[in-house]
Structure formats: structure tokens, C-alpha cells
N, C-alpha and C positions, 0 to 999 in steps of 0.2 A: 393804265395811267391816262391814256387818251380819253377813255370813256368817262372815268370818274371826274376828270377836270371839267368836262362839259356840264355835268350835273351840279358840281360845286359852284361853277360860275352862274348857273341859273338861280340857285338859292341866294347867293350874295347879291346879285343884281336886283332880285325881288325885294330883299330886305332893305336895300338902299332907297328904293322908291317908296316902299310901303311906309317908311318913317314919316313921309310928308304927305300922305294921302289917306282918304277914307277907304276902308277896306270892306268888301263884301265876300261872303263865302257861299258856294253852291256845290251841290253834289248830285249824283244820279247813277243810274245803272240801266243796262239794256240786256236783253236775251234774244238771240236769233236762233231759231230752229229751222233748219234747211234740209231738204231731201234732194239728192241728185241721182238721176238715172240716165244711162247712155248705152248705146250699142253700135257696133261696127265702126268705131272710130278708127281711121286708117292706121294709126300706130306707127311702127318703125319697120316696115317690111324690107327696106333696103339697108338696115343696119343702124342708121342714125348716128349721131355724134355721141350719144350716151348709152350705146349698147342696144342689142336686140331686146324687144319687148313684145309680149303677146298683144295682138290687136283683134278687134272684132268681137270681143267677148262682151257679155252683158254685165254692167256695173250698176250697183244700187247701194247707196249709203245715206245715212242721216247724220247731220252735224249739229252740235249744240255749242253755241258760243256766248257765254256770259261775260259781261264787262262791267266794271265799276269805275267811276271817275270822280274827281274832285277839282275844284277851281277856286282860287283866290283872285279877286279882281278889284281894281280901284281906279281913281282918277286924281291926278295931282292938281294943285292950284292953278297951274298954267295949262290945264286941260289935256295933259298927256295921259294916255290910258295904258294900263298894264294888267297882266294876269299871269298867274302861275298855275299851270294845268298838269294834271297827272291822270293816267288811266292804266288799269291792270286788266289783262285779257287771258282767258282760257278757252280752249276748244277741245272737246272730246267727241268721239264719233261712234256710230253703230254701223258696222259693215255688214249689210245684209247679203250681198253677193258681189265679189267673192268674199269669203270669210277671211279676216285679217287679224288673228289673235295677237294681242299685245300692241297693236297700233292705235294710238290716240285713245287708250283705255282710260276711263274715269279714274282719278281726277286729272290725268295727264300732267300738264304743267301750267304754272302761272308765269305770265310774261309781263315785264315792265313795258307796256305798249307805247305810252307817251309820258314824257316828263320834260316840259319846256317852260321857259320864261319868255314872255312876249311883251314888247312895249310899242305903242303907236303914237304918232303925232308929237314926237319929241321935238324940241326947238321950233315951236310954232308950226308944227306939221311937216317939218323937213325930213325927219328921220323915223323910220320904223325898224325894229330890231327883234330878233328871236334867236334863242339858243337852246339846244337840248334835243331830245328825241321827239319827233313830230311827224305827222302823216305827210307823205309827198302827194297823195291823191288830191287833186283839186287845188294844189298850192299855187301854181302859176297858170292862169287862164290862157288858153291858146298854145300851151307847150306840151300837150299830151303825147306827142310823138317822141319826146325825149325825157319827160319827167312825170312819172305816175306812181311808181311803187319801188320802195327800197328793199323789200323782203319778198320776192316773188315765190320763193320756195315753199311757203305755207299757204299759198292762194290768198283768199281775201281775209284770212284770219288777222293779218296785220299788213300795213302798207307803209311803215315808218322808215325814217332814216335818222341817224344821229347828225345833227346839222346846225350850223350857224348861218344866219342870213341877215342882210341889211337891205332896206329899201330907201332910196334917196329921192325925194319928191321935188321937182323943179316947176317953174312956171309953165303955163300952156300945156298942162297935162303930160309933161315929160317925166319919166321915172327911170331910175337905174336900180336894178335888183342885183345883188351880189350874194353868192352862197358858196359854202364849202360843206361837204358831207363825207361821212364814213359809214359803210354798211358792214357790220360784222356777220360772219356766216353762222357759226354755232357755238363753239366752245367758249368764246370770250363774251357771250351775251348774258344779259341779266334775266335768267330764267331759273325757275325752281320747280322741280317735279321729278318725274320718273327718269330713269337712266336713258331709256329709249328716246324720250322727248328731248332731253338735254342735248343730244347729238344730232338732232334733226336739222338738215341743211336749210338755211334761209335764203341764201343767194346763189347756191350752186346750180349747175345745169340740170340736176335731177338724177334719179336712179342712184341714190346714195353717193353722190359726188360732192363731198363737203369741202371746207377750207378754201373758199374762193371769195375772200374779202374783196370789196371794191371801194374806191374812194375817188374824190375829184372835187372840182370847183367850177364856177361859171359866172358869167355876167350877162344880163338881159337888159337891153336899152329899148324902152317903149316911148314912142312919140308919134306925131302926125306930120306927114308931108303937106297935107291940107286938112280942112275940117272933116272931110269925109274919106280920108286916106290914112288910117292908122297903120303903123308897122312896128315890128319887133326885129331888132338885130341882136344876135346872141353868139357868144363864144363859150366853149366848155372844154374841160379836160377830164377824161375818165381813165382810171387805172384799175387793173385787176391783178391780184396776186397769182403766182404760179399755182397750179392745182393738178390733181391726177385725174385722167380720163381713161377709162377702160384699162387701168393698170399702168399707163404711161404718163410721165410727168410732162405737163404742158407749160410753156414759158409765160411769164408775166407779160402784160400788155400795157401800153399807154397810147391813148387816142386823143387827138384834138379835133374839135368840131366847130365849124363856122356855119351859121344859118341866118336866113332872112325870111320873115313872114309878113306879107302885106295883105290887108283885109279891106278892100274898098267897099264903102257903104253907098250903094246906088240910090237908095231912098229909105223910107221907114221900114220897108219889108224885105227888100232884096239886098244881098251882099255877095261878094266874091272872096275867095281865099287862095293865095298863092304862097306855097312854102317850098324853100329849097335849102338843102343842107349837104355839106361835104365833110368827110372825115379823112384824116391822115394821121399815121402813127407808126409805132415800131414795137416789136416784141422783144423778149429777152434774148432771142437768138440773133437779133439784128435785122430781121425781115421787115420790110415796109408794109404797113397796113393802110388800106384805102376803103372808102365806102361812100355811098351817096343815097339820098332820099329826097323825094319830091311829092308834093300834094297840090292838086288843083280842084277847087270846089265851087259850086254855085249854091247859095242858101236862100231860102225864103221862109219868113215867119210872119204870121198875121199880126198886124199892129193894133188889133182891137183891144180895148182896155177891160172889158167885162166878158165873162164866159170863157168857153174853151178857146185855146189859141193853137190852131194847127200849124205845122211847119213841114218843110221838105228840104232835102239835101241831095245833091248829085255830085259825087266826087271820084277822083282817080288818085290812087296811091302807088308809088313806086319805091321799092327798096332793093338795092343792088345785091346780087348773089355772086357765087364763084363756082365754076364747074368742078374745081378740085377741092371743094369743102370737105369731102369725105376722106381725103388723104391726110396722113399724119402731119404733114407740113403744108396743108392747103388752107383755103378759106380766107386768104389775105385781102380779097377785094369785096367781101360780103359786108353788108351793113350791120353795124353794131347798134342794138336798140337803146343803148345808154341806160337810163333809169326808167324806161317805159315798159318793163316786162310785166304786163298786167293783161286783163281780159278786154283790152281796148278793141281788138279786131274780132276775137272769137273766144268763147269759153270751151267749146267742144275740142278745138284744136290744141288746147293746153294739155289734153290727156293723150295726145299722139304727137308729141313734139319731135321735130327732126333735128333741131339745132340746140335744144335745151328748153327748159320750162319757160314759156312765154318769150322765147328768143325770136322776136319777129324779124324776118330777113327774107331776101330772095323772093320778091313778089311784084306782080302787077295786079292791082285790085281795083276794079270799078264797082261802085256801090251806089244804089238808090235807097234813100231813107225817107220814110213818111212817119209822122208822129203828131201827137196832140197833147198839149198841157191842159188838163181839164180843170184842176184846182190844186190847192196845196197838197203835196204828197199823192197826187192822182194824175197819172199820165199813161200813155200807151205809145209804142213805137214798133215799127217793122222795117227791115232792110234786107236787101238781097243784091247779089252780083257775082260775076265770074272772077276767078283767081287764076293767074298764070305765073309760072316761075320766070324769074329774070335770067336764070342760068340753069341749064339741066345738069344737076349734080348727082343724079342717080340715087338719091336717098329715098325717093318714093317707091322705088322698085319697078316703075314703068319706064318707057322710053320717050314719052311725049312731054310737052310744055304746059299742058292744061291741068292745073291742080284740081279744079272742080268748081262747082257752083254752091255758094253758101247763102242760106236764108236764116234770118233771126227775127224773133218777135218777143216783146216784153210788155207786161201790164203791171203797173204798180198802183196800189189803191189803199186808202185808209179804211180800217175796220172799226176802230173805236177811238174816241178822244174825250178825255175828261181833264180840263184844266184845273190847276190848284185852286183858283179863286174866280170870282166873277170878272176880274180884270184880265183874265187869261193866264198865260204862263205855260211852262212846259207840261206839267201835270202827268197824266198817264195816257200813253198812246199805243195803239196796236196797228201795225202796218202789214199789208199783204203784198206778195210779189209772185208773179208767174213769168217764166222765161223758157224759151224753146229755140233750138237750132236744128237745122237739117242741112247736111252736106252730101252732095252727090259727087263722088270722086271722079276725076278725069284720068287721062292716060299718063299723067305723071306718076300715079299710084298703080300698084299691082292689084289693089282691091277695087272692085266695081260695085260693092254693096253700099246701099244708101245708109249713111250714118246719121244718128239722131242723138239729141241731148235735151233732157227736160229737167227743170228745177222749179221748186216752189219753196217759199220761206215765209215765216211769220216772225215779226220782230216786235218785242214788247219793250217800250221805253218808259222808264220811271223818272 
């Protein structure tokens, strides 16, 4: 009922505005072919929160993700813009090593990946509005530490959440964003395909731990203390349903978050960033939950208007941990990543999670990033830095605080582009992408083997 009402509201809202506006229709598709290889990922040598798992083995697989989308858009007489967007996604895989018969076998399953109605510039630009299933990735700029992905259980196949959001625009570049979302784990989702795919967890911790729906709401106030001193103040609440972990039922949770992000602009090229967040909550057993997160960064980006634009970032990230996280009734002071369970910090570490898939927590992470934006769809970036645990919880199997040294490199580039017409347009594009990570484990882990991760992909956009 909750789900169907969201999509019915999308259709009704679209029909109401479409009656007084010119309408355009567009559609397209894309196909992503990706190969991933990795070895010596630390894994779960200390037991982890989602059960023991083999680590250090060589993994090699190829993923095929086709998507089709359609869009109806228009503009009313008072210049309000609207669109109704939908997208269907599939992903099947070829497991080269180790063999995984029956996993993501063609045709696997078809997923309603997006279906939302969006209106902008209502009431002379005062109100923006969207309702339905929509991607969380890139939705709120500067909020990547708390909002990035609603369905982390299937990796980058989907990043959606079922969501309603409002944006209220005021004078002097002030804005209030309001949202509420619900993320369904598996059985209640809009998916059609094989029995194995139907029960694949989308929000659980991993290792076949389903039935962990989460939902919540939040408000983000964006404004400027001065022309060069923008800030965001935000409050959120996140709830998770009770679930089973390693055969034991875990209580539901409710967490409130309060945060502030200040980004002083020193000049056209230099800026700073200061983020601070705190969490407080309670679980179904009545235990108090706490957590904290902070980020400090210095950013530089060339202000040149033509040609390549290099940039550099130096940052430090803290997420609280809990030395009793491994205990059945522990972990009450560890940071909860909210809806940012994505590859934000590492892709290699997603395959050796200690707290759950992309459950970022318990770290001190200092990182230097160097990159260059060369042209449209053409860029390169590299980063590296040490990671320490905030609390020694024993999950790594070692007795130290040094998790290890992580280095990453990415290169994205266009291969082919053919617009529809001489005036341009989407046309047919082929994009390439190379990505690599190297992780040298420290004394927090029992493994001292150098871990590596390689990925390439080609994406065809129609």
C-alpha cells in the first residue's frame, strides 16, 4: 500500500500539470559491460558482524547491465517545468572465478529502477517537488556522507529510494530541502524474474541477511553567513526494522542526526570544508545509541575557463567506533552511515566488510586527492592515505589500530560520440572507464598480504 500510493500520486500529479502544458517525449537506453578482479581482500578474519567469510581468494567476474528509460516533460504557461521519468534495469553476470552457478544467471530479473514525477519552479520559482522512486546518488550536493545510495545490497546496479521531497527557495540563495523515504529490502519490491533474484537483499548487511527495511526523513537548510561563507544545517531521522543476524534476531533502531557543513570560499580557486555530525537514538531493547562523524578538508581547483582543469584535495575523515561492536549487545557508540552505503571511500573494502556491505564506520582516514577534468566525460583522479580505527573492536583479527594504507586511481574517457543531428543531442555515445585500488593491511588485520582491485567498463548510451 505504501509503495503503490507513491506511484499513483506520481501519475495523478503529472496528469494535472500536463493538461495545461506542452508535452515532449524522450526515451533511451544504455548498456554497461564491466569486469572486476580482486585478490587478498582482508575479508572477515575476526568473524565480522555478518559471519565468517573466506578472504584472500582471487575473484574475477563480468557484469552486464542493460537499462531502458522514458521521459515525458513539459512547461506550463507560468514557466513551471515538470517531467515524469521511468527506468527499468537488469543485471546478469558471468562468474569466472570462483564459479557461482545460479547467481545472476541470464536473464536474472527486471527491476523498476526509477519512476518519479518532478516539478520545478512552481509558484514563480518558490517550490520544487518530486515523488516516487528516484536515485539518491548526486541528489543533494555536499551531503555525500549521509545520502548516496538507498539499495547498497546490489552494488551499483541500482541506487534508488522510494521518496518524496520538496525544495523551498527563498531570497539571497537560501533554500530548505525536505524529504521522506522508504527503502524496501526484497520481498516487497517491484522485481520480476528468477526466484533467486526475487529474494536478493537490497538493504541488508550482506551474506544473505534480508528483511532489513529502513525509512526516515530529514531537512536541509542551505544559506550563506556571508557571500563567501555558505553552510548547510541539517537534521534527519533513520529507522531500521528488526532483522536476523547470524541466526539471532536484532532489535529495530531509531536514530536522530544533527549536522553542520561550512564551506568557506577563500578565492576563485581555494576553499575549505568543515563538517560535523552527531547521532543519538534508541533500539528496540531500550539501549541508547550514539555516533559522531567529522570531516576537515582543503580544496583547490584551477579557475581556467579553457582546457584541462586540475584540482587537489587534502582531507581528514573521522567516524566513531565501539570496542564492543562484535558483542551481541554492543556497537551502541559506532557511527551509522545513514543512506551513504556506497563506494564513496573504497570499492575494494566492500568485498571484505566488517560491519556490513558499505557500512562505513570506525575510522580515522587522512587522504590526498589529485585529479584533472580534461573535457566532457574525460577525467582522471588518484588518491591515497592511511586509515586507522577509532576503536579497536577485534574484528580485523589483529591487535593494532592501523587498518592500512589505501591508494586509488581512476581514468574515465569518451570512446565514440555521434549526436542525433547537427544541432547536437544525446545521440549514441560510448564511454570507457578504468579503476584500480591497492590496500596494504596494517596491524588491525591478521592478514599482511597486499590487496588489489581492478575494474574496467564500457558503457553504450543510446
